[in-house]
N, C-alpha and C positions, 0 to 999 in steps of 0.2 A: 944026114939030108937035111940043109936049111929050113928053118920054119919063118911063115909068114904070120903074125899074130895080130888077129883081129880084136883091136882094145875098146871098149864101150866107154864112153865119157857120160858126167851126168849131162841131166835135161835142165838144170838151170841150177841156182846158187842153193846145195843141201850138203850135208856131211855124209863123204864118202863112203864112212863106216855103215850105211843105211844101206849103199846100193852098190859097192865093188867090192870083191871078198879078197883077203890078204894075199892071195893068190896072184891075183894081177900085180900088185905092188912087187912083187918080187920079180916078175917077168917085165913089167916098165923099167924097174931100175936097173936090169941086167943089159938092157938094149941102147945101140948107139946110133940106130940107121930109123928112121919114122919119114913115114907120106903122111901128111897133114894138109888141113883144108886152109890151115891160115897160123904162120907162126907162131903170135902174138899169143892166139886162145891154146897152143900146143905148147908154151912156154909154163904158162898159168897153170896147167892142168897136173903137167909132168912136178912141178913143183911142188902142189897142194898133194899130189899121191905120194911125193918123198921127197922134202924138201935136201935131202942129201944129194941129189942128181946135179951135175957137173952142166948146165945146161949148154956151156961152151963147147963143153966136149961131143957133142951132139950133132947130128947131120940131118936134113931136113931138106924132103921133096914136097914140094905145093903142088896137092891136087885139087883143083877147083875148074869153073868153065872157061875159063881161058889157060890151059893146059892141051899145049898142043900133041898131036899121034907121035910126033918125034920125042918130044921132052918126056913122054909116058912109057914109050919103049926102052927108057934108059931106068927106069925107077929101081927096077931089080936087081940094077950091077951089081949090089953091094953081095948081096945073095950068091950070087954066081962065084964068087970071091969067098966063100965061107963064112957069111955072118946073117943071123938072124935078123929079123926087119917087123916092125909094127904100123898100122894102118889104124890110124883118129880119125874118128870123124867130129864137126863139132859140139853135136849134142845125138846123144844114146847109141847106137849100134852101127860099126861101119857097114859098109856095103848094101844097107837096107835104105833105100829113098836119098842114097847119096853118090858120089861117081866112083866109092872105093869098087864096086864089083869090077870095074876094068881091070883094077891090079890082081884082084884075086883072080879071073880067068886068066892072065899073064899067068902067075904062080900055078895055076893048077895044068896049063898048057906046057909049063915047064917041069914038073912033077914035083916041086916043093911041096913040104905040107904045110898044110893051110889048119889053122887055131884057133876058132870064133871063143873068146875069154864070154865071160859072163856079167852082162851088166842090164840096163835100164832100154827097154825100148816102148816107145809110147802108142805103137800100134796094138801089141801085144796087150800092154798094162791098161788100157782103154777097153779094148775089146773083153778082158777078163772081167771088168766092173761093171760093164753095159748089163750084162743080160743076153745080149743076143747070142747067133749062132756061131760057134765056137768051132765047130766042124766043117763048116764054110762059111768064106771070107773073102773080102777082094779086097786089095787096098790100092787104092787108085792116086795117091799124089795127090797135086795141085789140079783143080778144075779150071778150065777154061777162065779168061779174065773178061771178056767179051758177054756184057750182059745176057745177051738173046743166046747165045753158043752156050752158056753157064745154065742158063734155067734149061735148054735141052738136055743136056745133060743131068741135069738132078732128076730131071723126069725121067730120064733112062735109068739112072739109077735106083729112084724108086720102084721103077718095074721092075727090075731084076731082083729087088729085093723082095717081092713079091713071088713072082712067077720062078725063080731059082733057091726059095727059101735062103736066100746066102746075107750075111751079115756086108756092109757097105763102109769103107774108111777111106776118108779123106783128108786132107789138111789145109790150113791158109795160111796168108801170111799174115803175123800178128795185128801188123795195122790195118788190117782188112777183113778181122773177124767178124765183128759188128755187121757190114753188109753183107757177108756170107750167110751169118745168121738169119737175118733180114731176108737176103733170097732162098734162103731154104723154107721159111716160115711162109714165103708168099707162093712158092712153087708145090711144095708137098701139099697130100693129102692129110686132113684132119685126126686122122687116127692113126696114121704113119708113126712110128715111135724114130724120135730121135738121141742120141745122148753126145751130151759135150763135155768132153773132159779137156782140163786146163791147169796146167801147173803142175802136172805130173812129178811125184815127188819132192815136191816144194812141202813148205809149210802150209801155204797158199790153194794146198791141192784142191781141185772141184771137180767133183763126176756127179754127172745127171742124168737119169733116162726119163724121159717124159714123150705124152705125144705131141705133135705137132701144135694141136688145139690148146693143152695143158700151158706150152711155151710161152703161149700169145700172149698171158696172163704177167707174166714176170718175166724177164730178158736178164741173164746174169753181163755183168760188166768185163767183155774180153778181149777189149781193146789192148792191143801190146803182150796179150799175155801168150804162151806158146799152148796151141790149143789144137783137139783132133775132135772130129766130127767123126759118128758112125748112125745110118739110118737100116731101119730094119723095118719088118712087117709089124 
C-alpha cells in the first residue's frame, strides 16, 4: 500500500541536526512526488536535507489558498500509480494550521497509509514551555483583524481560560505581532497570564510567561519574528 508522508520543516534558519531525525532524511531522499505550499522554499529545504537530491527529477504539486478543488482532487494521482508521496509545510508540521489536512483526508478516504514524521511544532513547543495546562488546550489560529472583533474574541478567550481551565493558543502575522501584544495587554485582566514564544528552535529563541500586569512594564520586540501567544488563568 502506498504511503503519504507528512514531512515537518524547520521553523526558521537553524541546524537540521537539532530538529529532524536521520530517518526523515532517508524518507525524503527516496521520494519523487511532493505536495508543497511554495516550490522555491521546498527546493531549498530538500537540498538542505540532502544535497545529493536531484531537484529536477522531482514533481511538485502546489497547495495553497489559490488551489482549486479540481486541482486538489488530482494531487494523489501518483499514489494510484504505485508511488509514495510527501507533504511539506512552509514551517513546522504539515496539516497543522495549513491546508495539508485536505490532502490527508483524501488519503484516508482512499485507504492509503498516512505516516506523520517527527519534527517541530510551535504549538506544542510553546505549550510545553509555558507552564500552562497541557491536558486541556485549544489552538485558535489567527484572531479577527478588525479591532472590535479582536477585542471581543480576546475577552472570550480569556473567559474560556478561566471557566474551562483551558490553555488558549493563537498566532499572528509577524509584522502585526506588536499590535496584537498591545491589544492583549489593553484587553485582558491584570493577573491573567500570557506566554509569548518567539523564534522557536532558533538561536534567538524567546519564551517567557508573565501576568498581563508584569508584561506592561517591559515589552519584547516581536516585530517580524515568528511568534505564538498563549493565555491562561
